[in-house]
N, C-alpha and C positions, 0 to 999 in steps of 0.2 A: 433624412432619403437614403433608399439604400442604395449598394454600391451594386453598379451597373455589371454582368455578370459576363457579355459579349465586347470583344474590344473593335469588333467590326458594327457596321451594320444589320442588324436580323431583329425578328420579331421572339420575345421571350417571355413566355405563359409562366405567371407563380399563380400559388394559391396561400392563401391563408383562411383560418376557420377562427372564425368569430362567433360561431353561432354555437358558443357551451349553454345547455340547459341543465340547469337542477337537476340532480334526480329526484323521482317521487317517492314518499313512502311504500313499501309494498307490506299489504297484510299486517298481521298483531303475529307476535313473538312472544310465544310465554315457555319461562323455562321453571322446572319442575325438578326438587330433586327427595329421596325417599328411600325406604328401604325396602326389597324387593326380596324374595326368596334365590335366587339365581341372577345373572348376567353378569357382565363385564363390570366391575367398581372402577372408580376413579376415570369415570372417563364419559365424556358427550355422547348420546345418540339422538338421533332426531326419531321420534314415532309419530309414523301417518294412519295407521289401522290398529284395531284390535288384533286383529292377528299378530302383529309384530308385537304387539305388545307381550303378549304372552307366549311368544315364543322366544323374547328375547329375556322377560324378567318373570316366566311364570304367571302363576294364580297365588293371590295371598292364602297366606296359610297362619299369620296372628293378627293384631290391631294396626300396628306399624305399617305393615304392607299393604293391606286396606286401604289407608289411609290415600297409600301411592297410587293406587291401581285404580280407585274409584276415581279419584281427581284426574287422570290422565284419560281416563273415561270420559269423563267431565267433560273437558278440554277437548276431547275426537268429537264429541258431537257441535262443535262450533268451526269457524273459517281458523282458526288458532292452527300456526304452524310450533310444535312442542319440542322442546328441545327436555330431553332428561335426564338425569345424572345418578346411578346407583350411589346411596351410601353404606359402606362396606360395615357390619357387624364388627362385634369386636368393642375389646376395652381401649379406651385412652382416643388414637384417631382413626383405631380398627383393625381390621385383617389385612394383610400387606402392610402394615405399619408396626412398629414394634418401639422398645424404648431406648432402641443403642443406634447410635451412629454406624455407619464404616467408611472406609476411604480406599480409595482406588488407586495405589503408589505406582507409578512409572517409571521404573529403572531407565537410566541415560546412558551412555556411552558420546565422548567428542572425538571428535577426528578432525586432524590439522591438516593439509595436503602437505606433502615433502616441497622443497626447495621454495617454500612461501615466506619462509626467514632463512636469512642467512646469519652466520657465526663467524667473528672475525678475534684476533687474538689484539689488536690496538686498532681504534679509528681515527679519524679527523674529524672535529667540528668544528663546519665553518660560519662564522654567521659576516654580513656583509650589510652594513647599513648606510642610508644617505644621510644620514644624521647623528651624531654620537649620543645617542640613545636621549635627545631631547624630547621626543616622544613617547608613546607606551605602547611600541608595536612589540614590543620584548614580553611583556605582562601577555602572559599564557602562553607563550611559545613554549613546546613541550619537543622532547626525545625521550627514547625507549630503551633500554639498558636491561641487560640480564643478568642476575647477580650471582655468585658462585655457584649457589645452592638450584640455581635453572629458573628461579623464579623471575618472571617480567618485572618490570617496575617503570612508572610512568615519572620523570622528570619534569617539573612544569616551572616556571620562573614566573616570581610576582615582583615588579617595579614600585616602588613607595608602597608597599604593603597593600598595593590591591589585591583584592582578590583574582585570582586565575579563573580568563575566559573557561578554562579547560580541568578537568580536575585530574588529580595524580596520587602515583604515591611518596614523591618528592617534592617536595617546592623550597626552592634554591631563592631567597631575599635579594633584589638587588634595588641601588638606587637607580633614579635618571641620570645622578650627577657620577656614578660608577665609572674608572677607568677600566680599561679589559682588563689589567692585571687585577685588580677588586673584584672583578666579575667571576674570572678563575681563582681567587681567594674564597668565593662565596660557594663557589661550588666543590673544591676541597674542603671547606669547613662541614658541608651538607654531604657530599660523598667521599667516602672515601678515597682516591686514588692512589695508586702503586707508582705512578712515574708522570708526572701533569705538567705540562707544560706549556707556553704561550707563546703566540706569535703575533707583532703586531704589525701592518703594512704600515707603509710610513707613506703610499700614495691613496690618492681619493679613487674611491671611495673610502670608508675605513672597514678592513678586513683583519675579525678577530678569529684565531684557530685556537683550538685546543687540541692537544693530542692527551687522549686518554689510553689508558694502559692496563690492562689486566679486565675488563671489562665487555661484554657483548651488547651491540643493540640490536635492537630490534625496531623494523620501521614497518609504517603501515603499506610497504608499497613493495614489489619484489626486489625492483633494484634500490643498491644504497647508495646510489647519486642521485637517485630524487628526492626533492622538496620533500619532509613531514612537517612541515607549518603550512597550513592552507588556509589562505585570507590575511595575510598581512597588510596593514593600511597602505604601507607605500611601494609602489610600484618596483621601486629598487631595490626592497629588501630582500634578501635571500638567507635560507636557513638550512644548510643540509650536510648531509652524514657522507663522510667516503672512508673506505676502509683503507686501510696500510695492508691487512691480510687476510685475506678474504679465504673459507673453508664453507663447506656446503653441510650444513647443519643437519639435515637428513635427506638421503634419495630416496628412502619409500615414505610410505603415506603413515602416518602416526595414529593408531586407534588407543584414548585413554580415558583417563578419568577426571582432566583438568577440565573443568567448566566453565571459566572465566576465560575465553578463548576470544582474538579478533576479530578473526576470519574460520570461518569452518563448518561443521555439521555436527548438529547435535541428534543422534538416533537415540528414540525410547522402543522400550521392550515390553514384553508382558508384564501388566501390572499386579504389585501382591495386594490383595484383601486383606484390610486391619480393620478390626474393630473398633470402636472409641463410646465411651461414654458420654454424657450429656457435656459433663464439664471438660473431656479434653477434646470433643466439638468444639466447643468455646473455645478454647485455649490452641486451637488452631487458627481460627478464624482472626482470634485478636495477634498472634504471633510469637506466643510465651510456650505452646507444646515441645518445638524442636527449634535449633538455631539451624538455616540454612547453610548452605556449605558449597564452597567452591570445588571440592572433591567429589567425584560421585561416589555414592553407597555402592556396595554389593548386592547382587540382586538378594542373594543367599542372606543378608543382613536386615533386610526392611521391616522385619517382624518387631524388628526392634523401635520404638518412638524415635529415640533420637539418633537415629539411623536414615531416618525421611526426610532431615533436613537434604541427603543426597542425592536425593530423587531429581526427574527434572518437571513432574506435573504430575500434582496431585488432585483425584476428582473426591471430593468430600458430598457424602450423602445427605442430603439437608432438609430430606423431611421423614426418616427412621423409617424408609421402607426396607419392606422385607422379602423373602423368597421364600414359597411356600412348599410343599413334596411333590408337588406338581408342577416345580419347575417356575410359575406363574410370579414376575413379579417385573421390576425395572432393571435393564439392563445397560451398557454403556456401550457404544462405537465409538472408536477416535482413527482420524486418518489425516495425511497432509494433502498436497496436491500435485502428488504424483498419480500417474495411472487415471489420469481424466478424459482423458483424448477419447473423444467420441469412437475411434476406432479400434482402443482397448477396450477387451472384456472386462466386466466388473467384476472383481473378485479380490477388493478388499478386506472382505470380510466371508472369511470361509467357514465359520464356524460358532457356537454359542457354548458357554463354559459358565455354568452355573455352580452353586455351592451346596453343599447337602450335608454341611460341619458344623460345628458350635466351636471352633475354634478360635482364637484370637488370629488369629493370619490365616490367609488363604492362596494355594496357589505357590507353595513351598514344601518341598519334601514329602513327606506322606500328607500333609493337608492340601492335598493337589484340587484343582477343578473336576468339576464332573462335566464331561461332557452331555450334552441335549444332543439324543438320536435326532435324527434326520427326519425318520418315519414319523415325529411328533407333530411336525411342521406345515403347516398350512400354506407357507410361503416358501419361496427361494431365498436362499443366501445369497449367492453370488448368480452370474445371467451373460449372456452372451451381448455382444454391442449388437448385433444382429438382432435380438431376439428384444421386443420392449417388454418389460414386466417389471413390475415395482420389489424388485428385490431389495433385500438388504442394500448390498455392496451398491446396488443404482441409487437407493435414495443418500446413502454416504456421500456417492460422487456429487451430489445436489442437493447440498443442503444451504446452499446459497441460487439467489435467482440472477446472479452475474457470473462473468466467468473467473476461475481464479487460477488457472492450470499455467500463468505466465510466468516468467523468472522475479518478476515483482511483488511476487506472493508466496517467495519460499519460504517467508516464516510463518505461515499460515497453519492452523490446525483447526480442523472441525470434527466437533462433538456431538452426537446424536444419543437421546436418549432413549429408547424403544419398552415402549409399555408389554408384555408378553401375557396372554389370560387367554382360556381356553375362547375357542369359537364357538360362536353363538350359529354358527349356519355350517358346520363339516357336517356330514352325516355319521362321521366314525363318532366312537363313544368318548375319546378325546383328542381334541387334536389343540394346539398351540395357536393364535395368530398374531400378529402385533399392530402396532399403533405408535407412530410418532410421537412423542409427549414434548421433546426439547428438539433443536436445532441451533447450536452455537459454533459462527465459525469467529474466530480472532488473530491475533498476531501474537506471538511470545514476546515481540520486541514492547515493551512500557511506553515507549513514546509514539509509537504508531498510530495516527488517524486516519478518517475517511471523510468523505464526504456527506454533510447531513442532507438525508433526503429530503426533511423539511423545510430547509433551508438554513441560513446564520452560519455560524461557525463551524469549522473541522468538529468530529467528534471523536472521543478514543474509540481505538481499534484494536486495543489491548485485552486479549483473551480472559483476562479474570475480570473484565470491564463490561462483559458478553453474557455473563450471564445474570445480571442485575433481572431480569423479570424471570427465570428460571425457579419453578416452586421447587425443584427435585433437585437442584446442584449448585457445589458452590467452587470454585476452579483457582488451585494456587499454581503458580509457576514460581519455579525458583528464580529467584531474581537474578542471578550470576547469566541463566539465559534469557533473561528477560530487559539487561542491559541496567536495572535498577540502579546502581549505583557507581554509572559511568554516562554514557551517553546514547544517543540511538543506534542503531546499528544498522543506518541506513548508507549508502556509499555515495558519492557525488554521482555516481552515474544512475540513481536511484532507484539500485539493487541494493535485498538486506547481503550483509556480508555471515549474518548465520542462518545458515538453512537450518529445518526442522524437520525431521521422519520417523513415521513409523515405519519399524521395521515389519514387512509383510512378504509370504512368497512370491505374490505375486511382484513384487519389485524385480525379484530373481529372474522369475520366468520372464518376465518383459524388460529384463537389463537393457539388452540391444537397443532397445527404443527410447529407453528413459534415462540412460545414463546421465546423459549433460542437467538433466531436472534433478537428479540423487546426488551429483556432487562426490560423491566417490567411487572411488573402483569395486571392479565386484567383489573382490580376495575381501575387502574391509568391511562391505554389506554382512558379506559370509561369516568373517568374524564377530562382527556385533551380534548379529541371531546367535552363533556357538554361547555367545557369552550371556545375552539378558534375553531369549526366544523373540520368537516374533509376537505384535501383538495385533493379529488380522482374525480376530473373536471379539464378540460381543462378550461382555464380562457383568458380572451381577455389582447391582447399585443396591447396595443393601444386605442384612445378615439374613444368615438360614431363620427361618423362624416353622417348624412341624406343627404346631399347634393346631386343632383343627375347632372350626368353631362348632362346639357340639350343643351350645342355648344361645339362644340369638340376644346379645349383648348389645346395648345401644352403642355403650360408649360414650364420649367425650361428643356431642350433637354439635355443638358450636362449633369445634374444631373441624368437623368433617366439614359443616356447611362453608367454610371458607376456605377449604381446599377448592370444594365443588365452585363456588362462587369464581375461584382463583382462573379456573378453566374455562370460564366465558366474560372474563373480564376483558378480553381484547376486543374494540367495538368495529374494527376493521374486519374482523374474520366472521362475530356472530350477531345479529341484529337482535337486540334484546327490546320489547316495550313492558312486558309484563311477568315479574315473578311472584310466585306463590307461596303461601308457606306449606299449605299442604299439611297441617296442624304438627308441625314438627318443633315446635315451642311446646306443644300438648306434652309431646313424647317426652322431651327432655324432664320439663318443669315436675311431670306426674312420677315420671318415673324415679327422681332424685327427691321428690317428698316421700314416696313410699319407700325408698332406701334398696332399690330394687334394681338390679344390672339389666333388667329385661324392660317391655312395658306390655300390660294388659290393661286396656280401656274398661274391661268389667270388675278391675279390680276396686272397691272403695269398700276400705274397712275405718275403723273410729280412726285411727291411726291417720289417714288421709283424711277424713273427713274433721279433723280437731284440726290439722295443718293449714287446710283451705277454709274453714271459716277466720279464721285470720285475718282475711282480707274481706271477709264480709263482716265491717264495721266502718261507719263512719268516722270515726274518728283516725288520727292521725297515725299512720302505722311504721315511722321511721325510726323509732325505739322498740317494734316487736321486732326480735331477732327470724321469729320463724316466718311471718308475714315478708318481709324484706328479702329471706332466703329464695322463698319462694317466687316474689316479682324481681330477683335477680336471675333466677333461672331462668326466667322468661325473657328478660331483656338480654342476657347474652345471645340466646336466640335471634333476637329481635334487631340488635344493632350489628350485626352478620352481615342481613340483609338489607338494611338501611342504611351503613356505610357503602354498598356495592351500590346502591342504586343514585347514592347521591353526586353532587358535581365533584370531578377529579381535585379541583384545588381547595374541596371541603375535607372529605374522606380520603380519598383515592380512587374512588369508585369509578362507575363510568358517566353518570350524569343525563342519562336518555332513557330512562326505565322507572318504574312504580309498582311500589311492593305491595303484596296484598296480605295482611296479617289475619290472625284468627283468634277469637277468645279462647281460654284454655277448657276445654270440654266439658271436666267435671266442675264446673260453675254453671252450665247450663244443661247436662245430662250426666248420671253418677248411673255407676252398675250396666249391667247390659243394655236397660233399653226404659230408665224412669226421667221422665224430667223432674228436673228442681223444681218448678211451679206446679208440678202435677201435686205435690204435696200444700193441704190447706194452710199449715201450720209456715209455711214458706212465702215470703212474698217478696214483690218485684226489685221494691228501690232497697231492700237489705239484702237477700241472697242474690241477685244478679246486676243493680247498678252499681252498689258499691264495689264489690268482686271484680269488677271489669275496669272500674277507674280506678283503682289501685292495680290492679295488671296492667292497665298504659299509662298512669298517671305519669312517668320517665320519658314517655315518648311526644317529641316535639318535631315533627318534620311535616316537608310539603311532598316528601318523596315515599312516602306510605300513607294506605288509606287500612282499615278496619272496619269491619261487617260481623256487626254482634248479633251470630247465629250458627246451628252447625244445620244439617239437614239432611233427612232420611231418605234412604236409598233400599234396595231390595238386595240381598246378598245372595245371588244364584248358584256359589256353591256349597251351601250349609242350607238354602231354603229359608233366611231367617232375613229381616230386617236389621241395618247396622247406621250407625250415625258417621257421617264423612264432613269436614271442615268446612267452612263455607269458601274459602280462600278461590279453587279451582272454580267453583259453580262462578264467581265475579269476574274471574279471568276469562272464562266464555263469556259472560257477559259483555265484557268490553271487546270481545275480539268481533260477537255481531254486532254490537253499535257501531263499528270502525268500519264492516265491511258492508254495513247496510245504509249506513250514513257517515258519516267522519270522526278522527279519534279526537275532535275537540267537543264531539256531543257527549251531551251528557250521559252517563251506561246509567239510569236510572227511572221508575217512572215506569206507566204502563205501556209502553210505547218500547222502549227500550230494556228497560228491568226487569221483564218477565224472565223465570227459571224454566226449564225443559220439564218434559213429563217424565223425568227419572226421577224428581222431587217428591218424593213420597209425603213429606212432614216436616216441619219446624221447629226446634227446640224450644222456641217462644214465639208468640204472635202478639206483640207489642202493641199497646192500645194507643192514642192519641197523645195521651199525656207522657206515656212512656215513650213511645218515640222521641215527645220532646227533651225528656231527659237524657237520652243516651245520644240526642245531636247536641248536644250544650256541651257534651263533651268530646265533640269530633267522633263519634261512634256512629256510624251508618246503619239506622235499621233493616231488616228485613221481615216482610209482614204478608199473611194472608188477605185476600182479598175474596170476597165471596165471588164478586161476579169475574173478576178477572184470573186470580188462583195467585200463587206466591209471587212476589214483585218486590228489588230492591227500590228500597221509599229513602233514598240518603247517595249525596256525593259529594262527601266532607274528607278532603286529605288531615292528617294529625297535625299537619302546623296550628300549634295555638294564637298566635297571632290573628288576628283579623286582616286579611288581604286578599290578594285576587285570587294567591295561591292556597286559600284555604278551600279551592273545591279541585275536583279531579279533573273536571272539562278544562280549568286553564295550566292545570300544572300537564295535563295532554296535549295542551295547546301548545305549548313552548316546546316541548319534548318531539312536537310534529314539525315546529317553524325548527328547530335548530339542527335536528339531523341533517337533513338536506341542503342548510344554510352550509353546515362545517364541511360538508361534501363539496360542493362545489365552491367552496371558497380556498378550499387544497391546489385549486389548478391555478391560483393567482400566486402562490409564494416563487421566490425568484423574478417576476415580472415586475418592469421599471416600475416606481414608484411616481408615476404623473397621474395626471387628471384624465388622461386617456384610460387608463387602465382602472381607474378610481370608478369612473363610469360604467365600463366594463362590467367590475363585478356587480355594482348596481342592479343592471341593468338582466345578469345573470340572475341574481336572487329575487329580484324584484317580484315575478309571477310567483314563487312561493308563498309569499304573502298575501297578492292580490286574489289568488286563488281561494285562502281563508278567509280575506272579507265578501268575497260572494258569495260565500258559505254560510257564514252564518259563525264562522271564529273567531273574528275580530269587528270591529265596528271604525277602526282606522288605523294606521299607523304612518311612521314616516322613518325612513330610511338615512340617515347621515354619513359622507363618505366622500367630504369636500374638504377645502381650505381651514372650514372651523374648527375638526378633528384630528387633521392630519397639516397639524402645524411644520413650519420649517425642524422645529425640535424633535417632534416627533419621526417625519421622514430621515434626519441624521442618525435616529437611534435604529433606522430599517426597519420600521414599523409600517403598519397602514390601520389605522381604525377604521371601523365601522360600527355606530351606534342606530339601535333600531329603537322606537319608541312604539308601543303597542297599546291600543287600548282593546283590550279582552271581551268576547263578549260576556254578560254574565248570565245565569239561567233564572225562569223565573221559579223558586221554590215555593213562595208564599203568594197564596192568591186568594183576593179579598173580592169579594161579590156581595157587593151593598144593595139591596132591595127599598124602594120608598115608594111609599102608600102616598097617592096624591089627589086634590079634590076634582070632582070632575070636572068643573070648567078652568083647571090649572093650565098654562100655557107651559108646554115642554122647555121652549127656547128660554124664556125667561129663567126658571128654575136653576139650569145648567150653567 
């Protein structure tokens, strides 16, 4: 029963929304990666027209570029939405990537407010207990002192050998049977006291007073008379410190190098960029490159690896990105939660500092950063609050979709990774544009958590844990800032005791309106800037690499594909239905076989022929080094795509798309335009069947399908005919089939599997027996019919186990059902796990399956979401289970028509 709103007679109108409708799948989305002569690398773009394709990526100049260009052209002839990704040329991971890592090392200063701690020449420690230490309230009791060197020490008590509830520098062991005098002795034996004394009150409750001379207590609250032991079990227990002679410790604010502070502000200044080898990078991750220090290192010393331990924050270049001679590359911006007021101008980022040096450290002395001229930028760095534009500063102020400007978020840092590259739309010869590649926000407190948006227990909100999904950076926070060695720095009022501030001129300019947020006087801010500089620029993530690609080196194609697929891994941002290979397996495999750094599909010599012929055998090739090397090269490419398409629980991929693979071109076509089977000395079984069988014999998955052909198209730029991989043609067929029918309709046959008119020829035209052989090994034939034209005549996945999932229509059926089911089910997270909620969930998703049943997707289905699968134990685990049983429609692939001759006087009803 809902609570009544009105307390006197009235009519109240309320609304409840129980009309949840599962979202429909919209269109077919295809992802394709490849090489192009121009355009932004390492970036996902959506191409909708041929003009866009040529304006952004140019026209092909070699074989590898031709595969991508004409594959996209074919997809444009279909209803598909096309996501493209340009792979960079260059060795290894390609242009924009190098063999070294780098680190942006942010110097730090600490600030402790004046009068926050008091100093005394002696003090009195009073302990009052309801009982004579019979319980354990003393275990974990703590107070702080400052020794003669000024170092803070935490003293904790441990009773009966218990591990204290609080950590400390000094542990005093006592017993539950100890007298007050024995406790004093334990203290004296642990802490050398100059003149200890003890007074025991004779009246109840028991009062224990210890007078300590020569030590300075540091208490967690400004007043020395306040209790420093929170949370004692008994209400009558008191633990206080009172001073005998009190003097002010400091009447002016303190800016120093002590990073192990209880309260105060940490200031981060301009980072120093340090180059790291692969070994040093791994050592930094595992914690052996340097030792963290509680004393801040001078900014001028941060080029020394051992001094990095005195930095505040270190941002590691995870992907070995580089900055080229035109300043293209990745850059990092760091910001706090000051200057986020919508009425304040966005000026946290006022410049971009790049590098044009090859020194081990940049940003120090003569090895200074290079300022990128604002005239080369296609965008604004700062913007007025009254003007809405996507300036870098505005982006940095909106890295989260929730407000973090409050004082409860004073320990948060926001990190943005921006990719700068030549603008594809600028009219000038050279203009830099940007893309936001990472937006990371987290606390410097290693114990901070936040609500889990998908339900369940709270999740970590520590800055270091927020970079998990980043492909660009690893973030390290000094553990003395993050409280790793102590406890959370969140006070009883819910506010952080430690603030983190990135030094900017905007803070100085706006100081009158943001002083409360800064937490330090203006003179302290200016002193910090004078010491470690401002950090209100974007800084280069990656070392300088001026090498230009003069030869189109393909490099490590599997690694490049992996990075491309990581860009579209998030299924909440990108809906991907089909991923096409577009010949990348051929490019990498045959360049490796030829021993060349580039790819030319017309190159076919005796060396390549000899190596490729090792696949053209019916024998086992596991002991043939050359053959397994060729197969392994292709599998390295195939596995990247298959892992991406497979279920998250299997490979960490998406689980909602299918990969279309291509056979190696040279199995079917050699040289510029020679079909393998055009040579009468060659035969289908040996030169085509066994070669492709060995190529794919390691692959076994229902998330991929292969089509055993290549297609010839007209190359308009040189007036010639060229061969193109078939995968994009099949992607277009799937898109047309889904648009004209349904996702679960088999994309094959004369109704849905016909090729477009752009296809001029097929590399092979298999007859019935040859198609039978290909289908047995899960390769889909593509053939020419004199009456219908070129047509796909198979729809098998690459799963070898005979089941419903060895057909594409079933795999696509499940993906078409799973995606809207997942989206609809998300709205039931955090709902009461009751029969009403479970019924609502079934009602919401049932139309998805009913629609598929009514349109030849499945014969029948059953949704179970009741007490049968939601037992009390399941409910107590905060789980809600839904089991869906499906009878998928099978396609008629083998049709047998029998003609029977009968006598003239035969009765048909008797014969049937």
